[in-house]
Every structure is written in structure tokens, then in C-alpha cells.
N, C-alpha and C positions, 0 to 999 in steps of 0.2 A: 586417451585424452580425459582428463578429469572434467566433471561437470558438476557446478554447484548451482542447484535450483533454488534461487534466493526467495522465492515467494510460494510457499505451499502451506496448507492449513491442517490443523490437527485438533482433535476434540478429546483430550485425555479423560479417562473415566472419572478421576477425582474432581476435575472441573465440571464434567457433566452432572455429577451428583450434587455439587454445590449450586450449580446453575438451575437446576430443576427445583431444588429446595427454595432458592431465592426467589424464583419467579415461576411458580407452578402453572400460571396461565400461558407460559411459553412452552409447555410440554410438547405441543405438536411440532414446534421449531426443532427442538432437541431430537425428537423421534424422526423427523425428516432428515436432519443432518446424519443421524446414526444409521439411516437407510443407505448411505454411502459408506460401505463397510470399511474401506482402507482409511477412512478419517479417524477411526478409533481402534480398529483391529490391525495390530502391527504385522501379523503373518500375511494378511492380505496386502498390506502396505508394501512389505518387503518383497512380495512376489512382482508387484508393479514395478518397484524399483529396480529389481534384478533384471527385469525384462528390458530396462533401459541401457544396460551394459555395464561393464565394470568401471569403477571410478565416478559413478553417479552418486550424489548425496543431496540432502535437503536441508534448507533452513526453514524451520517451522514457526507457525504463528497461529493464533486463533482464527477461526472462521467468522464470516458475518453471521448474526447481527452484532453490532456494536454493543458491548456490555452496558455502556451508558444509556442505552435505549431500553433496557430490560429491568432495571432496578434502581432504588434510591442510591444516592451518592455512598453512604456508609457501607451499604451491601456491596456496591461495585468495588470498594477498596479491598474487600475480603475476597471477592471473586478474582481480582487481579493477582492477589497474593497466591491463591490456590493455583491459578493457571500457570503462573510463572514458576512456582516450585515443581509443578508437574511437568512443564516442558524442560526445566533444568534437569530433572531426574531422567528423562528420556535421553537427553544429550549425554549425561554422564554414563548411562548404561550402553548406549550405541553411538560412540563418538564418530565411527566411520559413516554411519548412516545420517546422523544429525550433528554436524559440527557446531551448531549454534541455533539459537532462537531469537525471535523478536519479541520482546516483553510487552505484556498488556499493562496499560497505565490508564488511571481514572481521570479523564479530561474534565469531568464535572467538578472536580476539586484539584486545580492545577498544582497547589502546594503538595497535596498527597501524591499526585502523579509524579512529581520530581522526586519525592522521597522514595517511592516504590521503584521508580526508573533508576535511580542511583543504586538502590539495593540489588535490583535485578542484575545490573552490570557488575557491581563490586562483589556481591556474594554468590550470585547464581550463575554468572558467566554469559548473561544475555549480551548480544553484539548490536543492539539498537532497540527500537520501540516501534510498535504499530499504533498508528492513529488513524482516524477516518476523516472523511472530507467535510464532515460537520459534527458538531457535538450536540446530540439531541435537538438538531435543527438550527444550532447556532454556528455562524461561520467561524473559521479557524483564525481569521484576521481580526481578533479581538485582543485587547490589551491583557485580558485575564490569562491568556494562553502564552504570553511572552516567556514566562519562566521555563516552559517546556521546550521552546525553541532555543533558549539561551543554554539549557542543559545539553541539548543535542550538539550544539556548536562547541561547548566547552569540552565535552567528552569525545568529540570528534567521531561520533557514531551515527549511522543513518537512522532516519525515520521512514518507516513504511507507511505510505498513505493510501488507504484502501477506500474505495467509493462506498457510499451508503445512501440508499434511497429504497423506499418501499412503494407499492402500488398506490397506497393511500396518501402518500406525502405530497405528490403533485400530479393531479390528473393530466392526461394529454389534452383534454378540452374542458373548458369551464362548465360546460353543460353536464359533465360526468363527475362522479365522486371519486373515481380511482383510474389509475392507468391500466389499460387492458392489454392483453396478448403479451404480457411481460415486457412491454416497451419500457417500463421503468428500469428494468434490468438491462436490456439489449442496448438501448439508446441513452437511458437515464444515467447509468453509471459513468460512461465516458463524458457525459455533460457535467456530472458532478465533479469529476476529476479536473476537467478544463476550467470550470468556475473557481474551484479552490485554488488551483495553480495561479490563476490570474489574480485573485484577491491577495494572495500572499506576495506576488510581485508588486502590485500597486500599493501594498502596505509597506513596502520598502524592506521586507524581511532580508533580502540578499545583500542589501547596503549595510544593514546592521550586523549580519553574520555572513560574510562573503564565502566562507568555506562550509556552510551548512549543507548537509547532504540529505536529499529527500528522493525516495524511490517511489515513482508513480506506477500504479498498477495499469496494465494494458496499455503500455507505451504512451503514456501521457494523454489519454483520452483523445480528444479531437485536435488538440494544439499542433501537433506536427503537420496535420492535414489541412490546416486553415491558417497557415503562417501569414498568408496575405491579409486576411481579415484581422488576425491578431496583431500583425506588424503595422503595415501601412493603414489598414482600416481603423485601428485604434489610436493613430497619431492625431486624429481630430477628436479625441475623447472630450465628450460634453456637448458636441454640436447636435446630437440627437436627443439630449436630455435638457430641456429648457427649465425645469423645475428644480435642478440641482446644479451646483457650481463644482466642476471637475477641473477647473483651470489650473489648479496647483498640483495636481497628481503627477503628471509626467515631468514637469520641471523640477519636481522634488526628487526625482531618481537620478542617480549618478551616471547612468548609462542608458543607451536607447533601450526601451522597454523589452523589445523582442529578444535581446541578448540574455536577459534574465531567465527566460523560459528554457534556454539550452542548458542552464546550470542544473536543472532537474535531471534525474535519471529515469529512463523509460525501460520497462521490462518487456519480455517477449511472450508474456502470457496472453496469446492471441488465439487460443483454441486450435492451434495447428494451421491457421491460415497463413498465406505468404503474401498477399497483396499489399499489406501494411509495411513490409520490411523496407523496400526502397525509400519510402518517405521517412519512416522513423530513423533509419540508419543515416540518411542524409541529414535530418534535423538535429538529432542528439549526437551523432558521431560515435565511433567504436568505443570511445572511452567512457560514454555515458549510457550504454545499453548494457543491461544485466539479464542473464538468462533466468527465466521463470516459466512455470507451466500452470500455476494455480492448482496443482495436484493436491488431493485426488478428484477435485471438482473440474479439472481441465486435463487434457491428454499429455502424457509425457513423451511417448516415442515419436508421435507425429509432430511435436513441437521441436524436438531435437532434429528430425528429418527435414522439416521445413527450413530450419535455420542452415543446416548443413548444405542445403541445395542452393543456396544463394550465390555461391561462387566468389565470396569475399576473400581477401587475402588471409592466409592462415594465421598470422599474428592477430588480426582483427577477430577472427573466430575464437581463438583462445582467450582474448581479453573478455569477450562477451560470455563465453561458456564458464569461465572460472576466474580469470585474472581480475576483472573489475570487482567481483565479489570479495576476493581475497584482500584487495586493496581497501575497499570500503569497510569491511568487517575486521580488518587487521587480523586475519586468520594466519 
């Protein structure tokens, strides 16, 4: 059975060299990432992929951190160009391993993002674009970013939405200067995803672009697990906020707000866990779940095994493992 791992990360050497040159202060981040050998060493990566079984392939994208966080806008434009050409070359050389990639775009300059985004699709073969849940601390539901979402809707290819937060961004407690024990990652990233999804829904994104496709990492953060709070709980939006008027938000939407959340796609990159599946599967449905592992930062084989052990109908399993990815990416 074919398996398309739709969310995996790679750190091509050409991009690494440009990355370190552009932001030498971030050398330790590059060094740490390259400590994960399969993220740059193809031999090591292919061994991991082979262990997953015949028919397994990967859609590649850059890893965290967002490029927008590491350099000024002009430099980010160049880094995106280098990254996309490097990933395109990998796909050309190893089409059975890497049938496509998600392009890097510079959200600091949305017009430049659209130019590079179109080039990556038209000239390099990208099948969508990776964005992050915020742009250097700025929310995605800002009018400046409308052209990027319009591009995605027009070209009918997905946006991969990756969470982004660091220990220093938001402390767990006001009395402390940073988040401790990696809570910024373990709980902060799903929170980032949930907030970004909600802001896009309340922004009316899906009313303007009903067919837009957004893949949320780690199965939609907390959204599937808190559908009561998200749905009925937010039906009284504004009642808890006396200093802001939210009375026009929900009436401005064409559908009940909870329905929009099910238009996102959730992936299976849950580090081999199984308790999430029933809830995520029920919430998104078999047509809106895509197989992903976060490799090489997450486990491949245990994610495959966890999914195969859920006892779902074979046709649903085939959709999740490859069918939905083929449809989304038009492979």
C-alpha cells in the first residue's frame, strides 16, 4: 500500500550554508538541527524510509524555525529562493522518494511571497507552501496576508501551517521570563495552531475562499478535543470581554462557526500516539486527515503502526495514507 508522508522536514546543505551566512548568530540552531542526521544526510534518511516499507515516500519542507524570525525581509527572500531550488533538485533527483515539496515563502513581504510562491509552483514543481502560525509575532488574520491566501485558493494547492513559538515568546507564568520544561513546545505549539485556526475562521477566510486547503500540523492542535468549548462555548462570543465588541463576528459568518474548523485538514504527526485518533477521526472525517510523521523529528514506523491498528475501514485507511494527499497535491 502506498504511503505519502505529507509533512516531513529537510535541511538541504545549500540552504544550510545560506542560512548560517545570513544569520551567523543562529549557528547553534543549525548545528542542533544537523545533529538529527537524516534531516540532511540522504543515506541516513533513506535507511529510515526503507524501514517503513515499500511504497513509502515523503513530501518535504523546511524545519522550524521560521525564516522570518532569523533575518531581515530582503535576506529572507533569498533564503526562500535557495531553499526552494534545493528542495526542487531533491525531488528531481529522487522522485520516488520525494514526489513533491512545500515551498518556503517570505510572509514578511506578502507580495514577494506570492511571486516566489508562484515561481515555486510553476517553475520548480512545488505542490503548495509552508506558512507558520504567526509571522514574527504577527497574526495571520491580517489584511496584509490576504494575497497569500488568495494565491493558494486560485492555484488550488494547500498551505501547510506549522506552529511556531519559543520558550521566550510567552512564559508560562507572568513571574517568569520564559517557558520552562519545553512546555512552549509540548503544549504551546498545539495552542498556537488552535489560535491561528480560530483567528482565520473568525476573519471569514473560508467565506471568501470556500475551497481553500490548509493542513494543520499535529491534527489541528486542541480544536478536535475541545469542540464543545469551540462550538457552544463560543456561541456567546463577547460575553466574557466587556472592553471589546465582538457582537458582529459570528453574525458576519455564513455558517455556524464550528463547521468551518472541519474544513481544515489534520495530520497524523502525533509521535506514534493513539489516544488522539478517535477524536481527530470523528472531528475531521476520513476525507480531511492526511498521513504525516514529522520525520525525521518524529517516528515513521510507529506512526504507521498506530494508524493501522485503529481498525478503520480499508477505504478510509487508504484515503489517509495516500488518497487525500494525491487529491490535495494533484499528484
